[in-house]
N, C-alpha and C positions, 0 to 999 in steps of 0.2 A: 578848716582843717589845720591841725598842727603842722608847722613847718620848721620846728626847731631841732631837727635831727642832729646836725653836726655839732651844735653847741652843747648838746647833752652828752656827747660821747666820752668826754674825759671828766665828767662830774661824778662825785660820790653819790650814793643813793640819797643821803640827807640833803645834799645841795640840789639834786634833781627835784626832790619833793618840794623844797622851798621855792625853787624856780618855777615849777609847775603851778604852785599856788599863786605866785605873783602873776604868771601868764594868764591864769584863769580870771583873776581879778581885773587884769588890764583889758582883757577881751570882753568881759561882761558875761554874766551867768543868768540866763533866763529863769523865771520861776518854774517853768515846766521841765527844767533840767537839761534842755537842749541848747547848745551854743548856736548863735546866729551864724549862718553860712556867710553872710555879708561881713560880719565882724571878724570871723576867722580869716578872711581873705585880705585883711588890711596890710599885712606884712608882705611886701613885694618879694617875689621869688629871688630876684637878683640880690636883694639885701640879705635874705636868709643864706644864699649861696656864699656870700662873702663871710658871713659869720661862721659857716661850716668850715670854710677853707682857712680860717684863722686858727684852727686847732692843729694837731700834729698830722692830720690827714694830708697826704700828698695827692690831691684830687686832680683828675684830668679836666679837660675843658668842655666835656659833653654834659650839659645840664640835664639831659634825659636819661643818663645812665643810672642804674639803681640795682641794689641787691637786697634780698629779704630772706632771712633765716626763719623757717616755720617749724615749730615744735608741735607734735601731736599730743595726745592725752598723756600727761605726765604721771598722774596718780602717785604722787610723791608719798613714800613711806619713810619717815625720818630714821627708821632703823636700817634702811637699805639704800644708802646714798651713793654707793660705789658707781653704779651705771650712770647716774646723773653727773658725777664729777668727771668721769671719763668722757661722757658726751659733751660736756662744757669745754673740756680741754681740746677735743677735736674741733668743735665749732669755733673756738677762738683762733685756731690756725686759719680756718677758712675766712673768718671775718677780718682778720689782720690783712690777708691778701686783698680782700675786696676794698678795704679802707685805703689801701695804697693806690687803688685805681680811681676812686671817687669818694666823696663824703656822704653819698646817699645810701646808707646802710641802716637797716632796722631789723628787729626781731618780732615775730608774732607767735603767741601761744594760743592754741585752739581750745584751751580749757580742760575741764576735768583735772584739776590741779592736785587733788589729794586722793589717797587710797580710801575706798569706801569700806573700811573695817576699823576695828580698834587697833591702834599702833603703839600701845603702851605709852601714850603721850599724856594721859591725864589720870594719875593715880587715884584721884578722888572719884573718878567715874570709869571703872574698868570696862564698861560696855559701850562707851561713847565712840561713835564713828569719827574718824579723823577728817574725812572730806567735809569741806564747808565750814570748818571751825575757824575762829580767829587765828589760832596758831598755824593752821594749814595755810591760810592766805598770807600770813606774815612770812612764813618759811618760803612759800612760792614766790612772793615778791622779792625777797632777798636773792633767791636763786636766779630769777629771770633778770634781775637788775645787775647781775654780775658778769654779763657777757661782753661788756665794753661798748654796747650800742643801746639806743633807746628801745624799749619794748612796748608792745601793745598786747592786750589779752581779751579774749571773749569768754563768757561763762558757758560751761557745759551743763549736762544734766546732773552732775554731782557737786557742783560748786555752791549750791545753796542747801546742802545736805546736813548742815550743822543743826540737826533737829533737837539735840539735847541742850544746846547753848542758846538757840534763838527760838522764839515762839512763832514768828511770822517770816514769810519770805522777804518782806520789806526790811526787817531788821537785819537779816542775813545779807541781803543785797547791799545795804549801806556799809557794812563792814568790808565786803568784797571790793566795793568802789574805793573806800578809804585806803585800804592797804595797798591797792594798786594805783593810787593817785589818778583815778578815773573820774572826771566830772559827770560822765553819763555812762549808761550801760553800753552803748555803741561806741565805736571810735572812728576817727577819720584823720588820716595823716597823709599829707602830700610829700611823698618820699623823693620825688624828682619832678622836674618841670611837667605839669599837667598829668602826672602819674600819681594816683591816689590809692591808699590802702584804706578799706572800709571794713569794720567788723560789727557783727550783730550778735547780741548776747542773750542767752536764755535767762529768764527772770522769774520762772515759776517752778516750784517743787512741791511745797505743802498744799498749794491751792490747785494742783493739777486735777482736771476733770477725770482723767483716767490714770495711766501709768505716770508716776512721778519722774520717770526717765525719758519722757518725751521732751525734746528740745523746743521750747516755746519762745518765739520772738513776739514781744508784746505789740499792741496796736500803735503805740507812740513811736516805737522804733521803725515799724513798717512805714508809717506816714512820713517820718523824717527821711528814710531811705528813698522812698518814691520821689519826694520833692528834690532831694539831692541829685538824683539821676536826671530829673527834668532840668535842673539848673546847670548840669555838667554834661552836655550832649556830645556824642561822638563827632558830630560835624564841627565842633569847636576844638577838636583834637584831644579831648579828655580820654584817659585810659584808667579804668577803675578795676582794682583787684579786691575781691570780696572774701571775707573769712568768717566762717561760722562753725560751731562745733559739729553739727550734723549737716549733711548736704540737703539741698532742696529737692523736692519731687521733680522729676524730669531731667535730672543731671545725667542719667544714663549709667551711673556707676553700678556695677553688677557684682563685685566681690563683697558680698555682705554675709552676715551670719543669720541663721534661721531665727534666732531669738529676737532680733530687731524687727523682723518682718511680722512674726505672729504676735508680738507684744505691742505693735503699733507705735514704734519709736524709731523708725528708719529715717524719716525725713523731718525737716523743719515743720512745726505745727501740724504734725502728722494726723491727729484726730479730727481736725477741723477741715472739712472738704474744701471750702472756699479759700481759706488762708493757706492751706497746704499747697495749693496750686498758684498762689499769688506770686511767689518768688520766680518761678519759671516764666510766668507771664511778664514780669518786669524784665527778665533777661531777654525775652523775645522782643520786647518793645524798645529797650535801650541798649544799643550796640556799643556804648561806651564801656560796658562790663566785659572785660577781656578774659578774666579767669576767676574761678571760685574754688577756694581750698577748704577742706573739712577733714575731721578726724572721726571719732566716735566708734569705729568698727574694730580697732585694734588689729588690723590686718596689714600686711606688708605692701610694698610698692614695686614688687618684682613682676607684677601682672599688668598687661596692657589694659585690662578692665578697670584698673585703678585710675586711669586717665581717659576722659572722653573729649572728643573734638566737636566743634560746631557742625561740621559736615562729615559725612562718611562716604565711602565708595558706594555707588549705586548698586553694585552687586551684593552688598552686605545688607541692604534693606532700604526703606524709604527715608527721605530727608528727616532728620530727627528734630528740626526746629528748636535749636538751642542758641538762637541769636548769633552773637559773635564771641561766645564764651567757651573756654576750656574748663572742664571740671577735674579736680585732682583730689584723690584721697591721700591722707597722711597717716603714717604708721606711728609707732611708739618708741620711746628711748630705752625704757627699762625692760629687761628680759622677762621679769615676773608679770608684766602686764600684757605681753604679746600673746595673741591667740594663734599665731602660726609660726612662732619662734623667731620672727624678724625684728630687728631693732634699727629703725631708720627715721630720718627726718626729711623734710622737703626744703628745697633751696631754689629761689628764683633769681635770675640775673637777666637784665634786659636794658633796652634803650629804645630810641624812637623807631627802630626797624622791627622790633619784636622782642621775644624773650625765650629763655630756656627754662624748663622745669627739670630739676635735678634731684637726685637722692644723695643724702649724706648717710653712708652706711656705718653704723656704730659698731658693727661686728667685724669691720674691715679697716680699723684704725681711722675712721672718718673719711674713707675714700669717697670722692665726689664722682657720681655717674650721671651723665646727661640722659634723661628719660624721654624727653620730647622737645622739639624745637618748633616754635610758633612764629610765623612771619606775617607781619601786617601787609596786606595787599593795598588797603586804603584805611580810612578811619573807621569803616563799618564792616570790614571783612578781614579774615585772617585764615591762614592755612597751617595746620598742624601736622607734624610728621613724627611717628614713634622712632626713637633712636635705637631700639633693640627689641627683639622678640621677648615673649614671656620667659623669665629666667627661673620660674618655679612651676613646673608642669603639674606637680602634685596638688595644686590649689583646687582641683576638682573635688577634693575631699571636703572642702569648705562649701558653704551654701552659695553657689553661683546662681543668681536669680535669673530665671527664664523671663525674657521680655517679649511679650507678644508683638507680632508685626502683621499687619493686614496682608493676607496672601501667603503667609508662611505655612509650613507643614502642620502646625498645631491648630490652625484655624479650621474649625469643623463645619459650622453652618451659621447662617445669619438668623439668629433667633429674633432679631429685630424685624425680620420680614416674614419668616416662615411660621406657620401655625404650630408646628411641632419640630423640635430640634433635639435629636438624640446626640448629646454631647459625647458620650462614649458608647460604642456599639458592643463592647465587651467589658468584662469585669476590670475595674481599675486596679493597677499595681503601681509600684514605685517608678516604673519607666513610662507610665502614661503621660503624654503631653497633649492637651486639648483645651481649646478656649472658644468662647463665643461672646457676642455682644447682645445684650437684652434689648427689648423694645424701649425701655426707659433710658438706655444709654450706658447702663452699668456693664462692666466687663468681668466675667468669671472665667477662671481657668484652672485646670488640674496640672500640678507639677509636684514632683517629689512625694507623691502619694497624698497630697493635700489639695483641697479646693481653696483657692485664693481669690480675692477680689483685686482687680487692677484699676488704676486710675483711667477714666474714660478719655482723657486728653493725652496724657503722657505715656499711658500703658505701663507705668511703674507699679510694682506690687504695693498694695495697701495693707493687707492683713489676712489673717486666717478666717475662713468661713467654716470648713469642716476639716477636722484633723484626720490623720491617716488611720488611727485606730477605729474610727467610725466609717471611713470611706473605702478602705481597701476591700476588694471583692464585690463592690457594688457598682451600679451604673447611674448615670445622671441623664435626665430628660427635662426639657423645658417645653411646657404646653400653655396654650391660652387658658386664662381663668376668668376673664371678664364676663359681664352680663351681656349676652348676645343682643338683647333689645337695645342696648346703649351704644352699639357699634354704629358708626356713621358710614353709610354707603354713598360715596361721593359720585357714583355713577347713576344714582337714583335722584331725580330732580326733587323728589319729596323730602329726601334726607331724613327718613323716618328714624326716630331715636335721638336726633340731635338735641332735643330739649332736655335729655337726661344727662348730658355731658357738660361738666364745668371745667375750668382751667386746670384743676388738679387731676383730672382723669383723661387728659388728652392722649397720654401714652397708653398703649394696649396693656392690659393687665396680663401677667404671666405667672405661672407657678413653676418653681424649680424643685424637681422631685429627685430624691435619692432612693433607689430601689434595688432589690434583689428578687429572688423567686418567692419570697415569703412575705415581705412587707414593704411599705412605701413610707418614706419620711419627707414631709414638706419642709423645705429650707426657707423659713420665713425671713423677710428682710427686717432690718432695724426700723425704728419709728421714722428716721430721717431718710429712709429709702435705700441706704447702703446695706451691704451684706456682711462685710467683715466684722468680726466680733471684737468689741472693745472689752476684752476679758480681764485685763490687768488693771486694777484700780489703784488709786492714790496710796502711796507708801504709808502715809500717816494713818489713813483709815485701816489699812491692813495691820499695822502695828498695834493699834488699839483693839482690833478684833482678836489678835493673838493674846493680848493681855487679858481680855475678857474670858477667852477659852482657858487660859492658864488658871484664872481664878475659879472657873467651873471645875477644872480638874482637881484643884486642891480641895474644893468643896466636896466633890464626889468621893475622893479618897478618904476624907475625914468623916463624912456624914452618911455615906451610902455603903451598901454591900458591894463594893467595887474594888478590883485590884488593878495593878499595872497591866495585866494580861488582857483584860477586857475593856480598857478605857475607850478604845475606838468604837465600841458598840454603845457605850454608856454616855459619852459626851458628844453632843451634836450641836450644830449651829443652824439657824434658820434666818434667811433674809426676807422671807415672805414675798418672793418674786411672783409676778403674774406669768404663769406658764401655760395657760390654756386660752382658747378663743372666747371663753365665757366672759360676759360682762359683770358677773357676780363672783365675789370671792368665796370659793367653796372649800378650798383646802390650803393649808400652809404646812404640808408635810415637811419636816426638817430633813436636811441632808447630812450625811456622815461628816464629821469633822475630819480634816486632813492635817 
C-alpha cells in the first residue's frame, strides 16, 4: 500500500504525478497490473512518518490517528461548478484543522465523477455524454487534487460511459487510470499505523450482461482483495476501511430508491448470484474490515438507515452477521444531483481506540456533525452508537426497503416445508407485506405493491419479479408441482422413486401462482433458478436498438402510407423471445415499439 501521504500534501499536481510515477517504478509493477503487497510494504511506517512530519503539518505523537474526507457521487457538470467550489472551500477548513493534529489525512472519491448528459463540452459532438470522457476525468482529477491532501478514487457506474470517445471499456479504463495516476483499478493506502484504506473499482460498462449501471468488481480485483485480507488479519492489529461506489449485498443499508432495486443495480456485482454474495462473506470471515463506505443512491445522511452496525439490539431482530464492519452511505455535494435535496459528504476521524463517522453538511456552511461513534472492544469486535435520531422523518416518501426477518410479521408460511402456502389470503394492495421461503431456498416477498426476490442468505432485495400493475388485486399461492413418483419417502425402507432423482432435482419442485377469480398466471423462474427479472439490458445494445428503430421510422414515413399519428401501430420491434413451454418455435409475434 501507498504510505506517502504526508509528503504529497504540499506538492503541485504535476509534481505529485511525477513522484507517483517514480514511486511506481521504484516499487515495481507486475504484468497483471497489481502491485506486490510485499514490495509495497518495504517503506517502514516510522520512516514515512518522519517524511510526513517534515512538511508544514504540526503532527501529534499518535501514529494511529487519521482523518479521511469522503466525497460521494460528484457528477461534475462544467457549467455548474459553484457547489463544488463552495464544497471545496468548506472541506479545506476541516482538512486544515485535521492537518494541525496529525499528518495522516487523505481524501477518497466514491466515483461517478461526471454528469451523464451533454454539458456543452464538445461542440463537434452536441449529443456526447460528458461522463467518462477524457475531459471529464481530467477535470475531476484537477478538482480532487486541489484539496491539499492526497486523494484516491474508485470508478462508479458512469465513469466508463465515454461511449462516443472510446470503443471499449478497456480503452476508457486506461484513460481513467492515467488521469488519476492510478497504477491499478483498486487502491490501497496505509493512512496510519496498521490502518488501511482499500478501494474497489467498477470496470465494466459496454460489456455488461444486463444493465450498464451495475457496479461490477472484476475477478482480478476480488482475488487481490481476498488475498490482501488474508495477509492483514485482525489478530495482527490491522484495521481496513473499504470504499466502493455501490454497497455490497448484506450491508443492511435500507434507504434506497426503487429504480436501483427493480433494475438490478443496488449491490456490487448485483446480477451474479455468487459474486454478489462474495463481499459480505469476506466481511464475515475477515474482522479486520472495520467500515465500508459507498455512494450510488444520491440520498442524504440524516437517516439512521444510512449507517448499519455489526450488531443490533436483540429486540430489533436476529443477529445480522456483518462481521466487525460498519456500513455507511454517502450523499452528494451538488444540489442538482441530490434525490432528496441534501448536500453532504462523509468524514472519518479515528485512532487505535475507534473512529467517528461524521457528516459535513454543505448546506450549513460545512458544519461537521458526528453521526456515529464506533469503539473497538478488541481487534475483532466493535460497538457502534448512533449520535442522533433521524433528522429527516419525511424520508418515508423514498423507497425504504423492507428487509425480511425470520419470525417477523411479514413471514407467512414455510413453503419450504408445506405442500401449499397461501402467501396472501386477500387481494394484494400497496400496504401488503408478506414473504416466504421456497423449497429451493429462494425467498419471495410482497412489498410496496410488488413481488420481489430477496437474497436467501442476507435477505437483501435482489430485484423485481412482478410489478404492481400486474400484481395489485390478485393473490399468490405456492403449490407442489413435482412428479409424485419421483418423491423419496424416507420412512419407506424401499425408497420407491429414488432412482428417478438426480442431484439437480433434490429440492422439491414448486409452482408460484398469481391468481384472481378469473385466471391463473404461473410465475416461471429464470433458467438459473432465480425469479427476479433482469429486465434492463446493456446501454450500448439499447442505444443501437433505438437507432435501428429510428431508421425504421424514417423509412416508414418516407416509403409507406404512415403519418406521425399512427407510428406506434406501424413501427414495431421483435426480439424473437421464447415465451411458451413449447420446444418448437411456433410464433415470433412482434411487440409494439415504445
